[in-house]
N, C-alpha and C positions, 0 to 999 in steps of 0.2 A: 488512378493509383498515386497522384499527389495528397490526395487526401488521407489515404489509408498510410500512409508517409509518417504525416504530420499526424493523426489521431495515435498513432503508435509513440512517436516522439515526445507530444503532449502527455502519455502518462508515464514516459521516461523520466519526466520533468517531475511529475507529480503523479503518482501510482495512486492518491487517494481518489484520484477522478471515478478509479472504478473499472477499469480495463475497458477493453475494445473486441465487437465486433464486426467480424470482416464477412460481408455480405458477397457473394458475386458468381458469377459464370466458371465452371471448372476450367484449369488451364490457366490462370492470371495468377499467380507467382503469389497466393496469399499464403501458403505455407512458408515460401523463403525468404517473404520479407519478414516473419515475425520469428523464423529462429534467426535471421541477420540480427534481430533486435540485441539478444541476449549479448552479444560481443561487445555493444555499444555501450551498456550499464558498466557502471563504476565499480570497480572490484570492493570486494564485500568482506569484512574483518568477523569471522566466528570464534566463540571458543572450542579450543580444541577437543575431540572428542564429542560434545555433543552432538547427537542426530539431529537436533531440534536447529540447529542453525542460528543458537543464539548470539546477541551482541555484547562483546566483551561490556565496553560502556554503559547498555543497558539492559542486562540478562531478564529475559523473563521470571519474574519471582515463580509463577507456577509451573515450568520447568518439568517435567517428569525426570531429565537426567540430573535436576536439580538439585537443590542452590546451588548457583558458582560460586565459588570465593571473589572478592575483589582483584587478587591477584593470580586469576586464572588464565592459562598460557592460551595466546590467540595465534591464529593463524589468517591468513589472507589468501581467498581465492576469487576466480570469477563469479558472476551471477551464473546460478543454477539457471537451466532449461529443462521443466521437466514437461515430458509429451503424457499426456492423460489418453490412454487409447480408449475407442467407443466400448469397447467390451469389456474393461476392467469392471471388477468385483468391487461391490460397496467397501469391504475391509482393503481390499488393497486401496483403497482411494483413502478413506480416513485412519486406518491402522485397524488392528484387533487385537485380541489376547493371542498371546505365544504360547500355541497349545503343547509345543514340545517341552517347553520347561513347566508346563502347568501339571503336565501327565508324567513327565521324567523326574523333575525335580519337587515337584510342588508349590512352585512360587506362581503367584502372580505377577507376568511382565508383559507390557504393552509393547507391541510391532509397530512401528511408526510407518503411516502410508507416506501416499505422494502430496498429499496437504502439506506435511509436515518437511518433507524434501525441497519443496517448492518455496519454502519461508524465505522471505529478501531477495525473492529472486523473479522467474517468471514462469507460470503454470500456464502450457499452451494444448488446447483441445480441437483438435481437428475436426471438422464432420460435427459441431457442438451439438445440432438440430439432432442428430440420429442418437443422441446421448441417452440414457434412460433419464425418465424424468426426476427420479429420486436422487440420481447423482447429479443430477444440474441443480437440484434445491441445495443437496450438501457443499457442492461449489462454492453457489452462488452466496450464501448463507456465510461460511466461513469469508470470502472476499468482502461481504459488508462490514461484517464483526471486527476482521483480524484476526480470528481467532478457531478454533478447531474443537467441537465435544464432542465427544465420544462414549459413549452409553451403553454399552453391549457387553455381553457374554461374561456379568458381573465386574466388568472393569467401566470406572468411571475417572475419562482424562480430559484434562482441559490441556491444550499449549497451542501459542501463537501461530498463525498461519496469515500473515502479511506477504502479499504475490501479486504480482500483475498478471490480472486474466486474462487473456488474451483466445477468442473464441471465432474459428474460420466456418463459414457454412456454404453451400449450395443453394438457393431457395427451392430451385426445384425439385430438390430431393424432401422436401417440406418446412414447416417452419418452426420458430418455436415458440410457447406460449405468451401472449403478452404481457403476463406478471412475470415472467424470465426475462424476457427482453426489457423491462424495466429495468433489471438489475445490473445488468451491465453500461459502463458510463458512456463509452460515444458508440458509434455505427457510422460503418462508411459503407458504400457500394463500388464495386469494382468491375471493371469491363478491359478486355482485350481492345486494345486501339484498332480502326478501322484504317489505319494511315498505313501503306503498302508500305514505304521507306520506314515508319518505325518499327513493324513487324521484322524488316528483313536485320536490321540492326540488333533487335533482341535475338533471333535465332543466331546472329553471327558472332554476339557474345558467350552466348550457350556453349557455341561449339571450341570457343577459346576455352573456356571455363574447364569443359569435359576434356579438351586436350593435354592442359597444363594447368590443374588444378591449383598447385602450388605459387606455379609463377603468375597466375592470371589474380589469384588474392594478395600477390607480394605488391601486383600493380596494384592494387586500390586500397593498398593499407594503410599509406598515410591520410587518405580522405576519409577513411573507416574509424582513425586516430582523433583526425579535426572535430568529425560530430563527436564522438564520445567526450572531448573535451567540451564542446557546447553543451552538452547536456550536463555535464558536473557542474560546469557552470551555473546553467541556468537552475540548478537543484540549490545551488548556494544565495542565488539569487532571489528564490520563491520566497521566503520570510519577509521580505523586506518589499515585495509588491503590494501596494494600497489597492482596493477596491472602495472608490466612491460611490458616494451616493445616489450620483447620476446613473453611475454603471448597475447598481444594483434595484434601481427603478428600470432599466430600462430591458435588464433580466427579470424580472417581474412582469412585463407589458408583454413580452415576447410568448413567455410560458403561458399567461393568461391568454392571449391570443390564440393560440393552439390548441386551448383545451386540454392540456394535459392533466393525468390525475396525480392527485399529492403534489408532496412539495419536492419530490429528489430530482427532478427536473432542474428545479431552481437550483441546486446545492449543487449539480454536477455542472451545470452551465457555470455558475461562478468559480467554481474551483478549476475548469478547462480555460476559463479566461483569463486568471490570474498566470495558471501555465502558459498560455501563450503571452501574455506581454513577460514573461520572464525569458522566455525562449526568444523573443525578440531584442531583449534589453532595457525592456521598459520597467519602470518603478513604480507605474497607476496603468490602471485597465483603462482600455479606452473603447469607443464603441464599433472598432474594426478587430478588437479581442472578443467583445461580447457578439457582434455578427458570424464569427467564426466559431467560437464556440456553440451555438444554438445552432449553428448547420450541423456538426457533431452530435450533439446530445440528444436535439428533439426529434429528429424523424422516424426511429422506432418508437416513440414514445407518445405517438397520435394516432396510434391505430386502435378506434374503437370495436370492431369486432373482426373474425378473422379472416374476411372476405375486403378487409382496408389493406391497399398496399402501402408497404413503407413508403416515404416522401417527407419534402417540406417546400410549399408553395416559399420561391425566394422573395416574391414581390409583397408577399405579405408580411415574410420577416421584417421586409424595407419597412413596409408602412408600421407596423408595431413599434418597430425602433424609434422612426420620425416622431411618431405620437409621444414617447416619453419624454422624447425633445422638447416637443411644443407644448409639453403639459408642464417643465419646468424652465424655461425660457431663461431665467435669473441666473442659473447654475453656469461655472465655467463648462467652456466646450472644452472635451479633453482633446478634442483632435485640434488643439493649437498649443497642448503642453509638448509632454515628452516624446510624442509621434513622431512629430517633426523634427526633433533636434530638442534636448532639453538639457536637466539634469542623467540624465542616462545617457548621455552622449547621441552622436549620429546612429539612425535605425538601420541597424544590419540586413544584410539582403537576406529574406528567408524565404517558408513558405507563404504565397502569396496568400492577402490574408482572406480574397474573396474565395479559398479556397482550392483553385483549380492549378493555379502558377505551380512549376516544376523549377524555380531559380535556385539561385545558391541558397547556403544555409548559414553563413560565416552569424558569427555572434560579436559582440563588443570585446571578447577577449581573445579572440584570433588574429586580431591585427590585419583584418583584408577583409573589406564588403563584398570580395568576389571570389571567398572560399567556395568549395565544392561539397557537397555531402553523397546520398545515397542514389541520388539521381544526375549529378555532374559528369565530368568528362574527365579525360585522363588529369589523375592530381599533378602530375609533374608537365601538364600542357603548360605554357602559357597562354592559352584561347577560351576564352569562355566557353565552356562547354564543350573542350575538345574533344575528340574521341583517340582511338590509336595511332591514329596518322597525324593526330592536334588540331585536327577540323573539328568544327562542328558535327555532331551528329545526329540523325534524326532522334532519336530516345530525347535529347535535349531541348530538340527543336518543337516536339510535341506541345499541343494546343492546350490549353487548360482542360481541366477534370470535367468543367459543365459543359463546355465546346465539345470534348470527345464523347460524351454521353448522349449530348443532341442528335451528331451524327451520325449515332449508330443505331438507327430509328429500322422502322422495317422495310424489307426491298418492296419496290413497288412498280409496277408496271407503266406504261407508257400512257395511261389514263390515269393514271395515281393511285388506283386500286391495288392491294395486296395481291400476290399471285398465288398461286398454289404450288408446291412444291417442286412439281412434275412440268410446271411451265403451262397448263392448262388450269381455267376456272371449272372445277367439276359440280361445286356446290360445297366440298365438303371443307372446314378447317384442317388447315396445314397440322402435319400430324407428326414433323420433326422440329415441333418446339414444343417441348414439353414443362416449359415455363408460362406460355400463354401471351407473349410479347405482341403476336400479331393476330390480326382478323382477318377470316376468310372473306373473301367478297361475296361469297353468298350468303352470309351468316347477315339476315334484315333483325334491327330490333325493332319493333314496334313500342306505340305509345303505350302501349298496357302489357308490353312482355317485361317479367321482372329481370330487367336489366338495367343498368347506368352507369354512369362513367365513374367508378373509383380511383384515389390516387391523385397526387398534385402533383409541381413543380414538372410540370411537363411529360409525366409518366402516366396518365389515364390511359385504361384500358375497358372495353365492356368488359362486366363483372357481371353476373348474375348474383342478385342479394335475394333474400328471403321477403316477401312481404307478407302481411297482416299479423305477424307474431307471432307465425307456427311454431311448433316446437314438436320433434319426430317422437314416435312412441319405442322403446326400447326393442330392437333385437337382436338375439343373440342365436350366436350357435351351439347346438347341445352336445350335451356331454363336458368333462372335463380337459384341457387340455395341458401342453406343457410349454407355449406361447412366450413372447415376450409381454412385460409388463404394461398395462392397460388398464381399462375403465369398462369392458366391456363382458364377455365371457366367462365363465367359472375356468382358473386354472392353473396350477401346478407354479408358485413364482418363488423366486425370495422374499417376499415381502408379502402382510397379509396373516391368518391365523392359523394358527398350528393345529394338523390334522391328523400328525403320526410322526413316526421316523423311519430312517435310511442306514444302511452302510456309506457312508462314502464313497463316491467313484472317484473322486480328484480330492483337492484340497478342499477343507470343512467350511463350509459357509456358515449356517447358524446349528452351533451347539444344541442336542436336545440332552439334559443334564439327567434328567430322571433315564431316560434309554438306555446314556451312559451305563450308569450304575446298576440296573437291572440284567446289561452282558457284562459286566467283570464280576457281579456277585458270585454266579455257582462257583469261578474259578479260586476264590480266595484262599479254599484251605488248599487244593492244590500248588498254589503261591508260595505257601509256606506262611502265611497270615493268621496270626492267633490275637493281637490285637494292635491298637493303632489305626492309621489310617487305611482306605482300600488301595490295594495294589493295582494298579492300573498297566494296561498296556494297550499301545496305537490300536489296536485291532477292535478294541472293544468301544471306540470314541462313533457314536450314532449321532447324524445329523436329524436338524427337524426337518420334516415336510411340512411348507408352508399351502395355503389355498387363497388365493387371489381374483386379480381380475388382470386378462390380458386383453390385448388389442390386436383386431382382426384385420384382416384384407377385405374390404368391402368392393365387391367389383356391381356395377352399376350397368346393367345390360338393356339398353334406352331402345324402345321404340319411337323412331323419328319418321316414318312412313305415314302416307297421305291418310291413312285413317285416322292417325293422332295429328292431322295437321289443321284442326279446329283451332283458331286462335283459343278459346275459351278452355279446351281441353287441354291443349300444351302448357297453356301457363299455370293451368291447377298442376299439372304434372312437375315444370320446373321448382314450383311451390316446394311440393312436398319432397323433389330429391334436395333441395338447398337445405330443407328442413334437416333431411336426414345426413349430407354433408357437414351441415354443422355440428351436429351430434357426432360423429365421427372424428372431426376435431376436438370434439373435449373430451372423447374418450380412447383419444391417442392410437388411432386407425391410420393405416393406410388405405389409400383410394385408387380405383383406374374405372376408366368410364370407356364401354362401347358401347357404339350407337350402329343401329342397322335400318335404310330405307335403300329403295332404289332397286339394284340390282345385288347389292354384299353389305357386308360390315367392316367398321374400321375400329379401330383401339384409339379411340380420341388421346385417350392419358395410358400412357401404361402406369404400375403400380408405382404409387408415390405418396409421402405424408403431406403434400400441399394441397391444402382443400382450396387455397387460392387459385391454384392452376386448374383445380376442377371444377370450381364455379365458371371462370373465365372460359374454359372449355363448351361449359352448358350454354353460354351466354351466347355463343357462335355456332348453337346446333341449327343447322336446317332441319325442312322437314321436308314431305314430299316423295310420292313416287309409291312403288308396290310395299308390300311388306316381306322382306326375305327372313323370315325368323328363324329358318333352320340354318343359316348363314352366321347369324349373330350367335343362337346357343353354340357353333361349332366353333368362333374364334375365341369364345370365354372358354371353354375347353383347351384349346390351345393355349390362352393364357394361364390357366390356371396351371397347367403344368410345367410352363417356364418358370414361375414364383415358386412352385414348390422347391425347383433344384435352388433357386438364389435364395431363398427365406423359407426356408423348410419347417421352423417352428413356427410359422403364424399362419394360422386356421383362416382360410376364407370362409366368406358370407356370399352369397351371391343373390342380386337383388335383379329380378327380371322385371321389367316394368312395361308394361304391354296390355293391351285387349285382347291378345290371343289369337289374332286374323293372321294367316300366314297368305300369300296372296304371289308371289315372286317365284318363278322356273316350274318344271313338270312336277305335278302331284304334290301339291307343296305341303298339303297335310301329311302326308308318309312321310315326306322328308322332313319335316318337323320334329314326328315321334321318334326318327330314328336319331336326329342330331341332339334330343332329350336324352337319350337312352345314352348319346356318346358323353352327354354332361355327366349324367347321374353316376358314370361307372367312375368316374373324378371323386367321389366320395364328399364331394364339397357341399355343404347344404344349402341350401337355395330356400328363396320367399318368392311367390309368383304376387306382385303388385297388379292386382286388376283396373284398368283404366277403362272397362268399358261403361257407358253410362249412355242416357235413353230410357225410354218403355218399352224400347224391343231388344231382348239381351238374348245374344247368341251362347255364353257361359264356355266361350272359347278359352277362357283363360283359364279356368277350371279345370278344363280337361290337360292342358300344361301342365299344370299343378299338380296335376294327378300322376302324368306321365316323368314327371320329375320327381316323385313322392316327398313333394315340399306342400309345407301350406301355404292359405291363398290368403290373401290380406288386401280387402279392398282401399282403392287411393282413400276414400271419403273418412277412414278409420286410421289410416297411417299417421296420422298428426292430430295436436289438438293445439288450441289456444296455450300459451306461454303463462298465462295466470292459472290454470287447471292445475290441478295435481295430478300426479303421474299415476 
């Protein structure tokens, strides 16, 4: 939590850092912290009546409401916090043509969107990983350039859009693409404390806030004002902070050591180091500033593929910093400068440079080295970290963030092995951990199994990764759907080629001008038009119907029975499924994994956008026992029914990976035929992936494909080397 607090404050000091992405499990106060940040930002002076929030001292010369005169009336207001809903339309985000004025008054008028409202404030996107990709592109482009360019419906507008972009997400629900991750300046991982005393104090404070919101806020008003003053002071101090060549070399050495792409990591790390030095009252960047900045700016930039877990090996970080110092020993040691008291005065107590501390956050302007900020105790109390009763609280005494994360590992039994959620080791991976953070005791990883440890910084976990550079062939759902935008199956979406026009059901999306004119033309005589422009009415408006691609729910139903247990065959199956998972990641699909073996079937992973979680569950997949094929098909049908209620627009695509054998229970083949009929009745398109091999073939998978009315895809033809054209 201290890392999240520090990252938000550094961006408040220097919005040029590029924003913060907060990753963490649900219920960890991510949204609460972000909403609290806006109140700590300095007030904003705006041109009165300007819809785009121009600064009177430096108005935007291209403002659509301008030009503003030098003596324009100014008004002061708090920094805005604009929240972007996940389901927002593109025209709501960037703005659009005001159709009412265009049709009623014949005037081209631009209606500003959320990017204009967030100018010089905070733009907050909760569950940013669930936001449509094209909207994320718009946000990050505007955040990087400081301007929003709108080219749509005959309108060409450009306006300033400088804001602090903050996104929060739960990794269990899916990841952002690496190129989008890179556009966020800093990223932090948050998690709830496992210390019972800390949790008790959190609940106590939340109940107190619910019982008396005004009184609770008033009690902490002085502390909030103090932190706000520190932010303003650090902003004033920032232009005078120096970045020595030694610090620049340390930044370059660290970024090179972690093999990050491009130069954005170096620039963001430098800006964050400058902001950290300004926050601590120093006039030059030290090695501590570089270390903190690198810890926050690099973890999400070292991912090489969707199966990499974000993280940073702090031992490698220290080694890189030491190499930079050893390579230039004649340069002055920054640690002997203002860091320990110099021209900038005594070092204030603030966020621990190692990133985990939650001490006070006094600055040189507050007159106290023991002032309390967001994490501190009652500001009226004289005790360090005092709580409501004047004593220290468990929240203020919590261990550092790094130690907190290290102590929040998997539950283990007496022998050190992870226990199943029901207290027994049944050979199945635990099903109550969608993020794939734990590993079942029954999952054995062989030397030739396509799994290995990925991640760093103590966060490594078994993750299956593709071997041999395989690439999946494209599998699509038949027909044309109405699903969410993606890159797999044909669908009617808000983006793509125009295929027709229709009467809008609600707010007009993309105007289809020719169809609108054709709808109005027959009525011109009745409306009294002789000459002049067309006389249009709102019911003449037609919107464009566009066809693009949609993302699907790709449901993997994997046979993990003894007939699939031969090491070579199961390795080939995992390689093919991993190639399909990579394809699903690139095509913006959700995935789910069901496995059947022994006497039943289990949902190893509910529907999620996290391909990393799916690959983790695949690595944990044990094999052996009989083949309950009927149970696997029935569990798949149940999952599809639930997902149809949760996400009705997302079409499913079921991949049944099996050799077609059914050996569990009485009359297994008859029961399989009945279960196939149940799955087929859901209407979900299926593909049967035939894993049978060897000289003797029973062709049972072909019979299953006939029962499901599905195509049969041999495992050997499901993938091809990456260097071959599709």
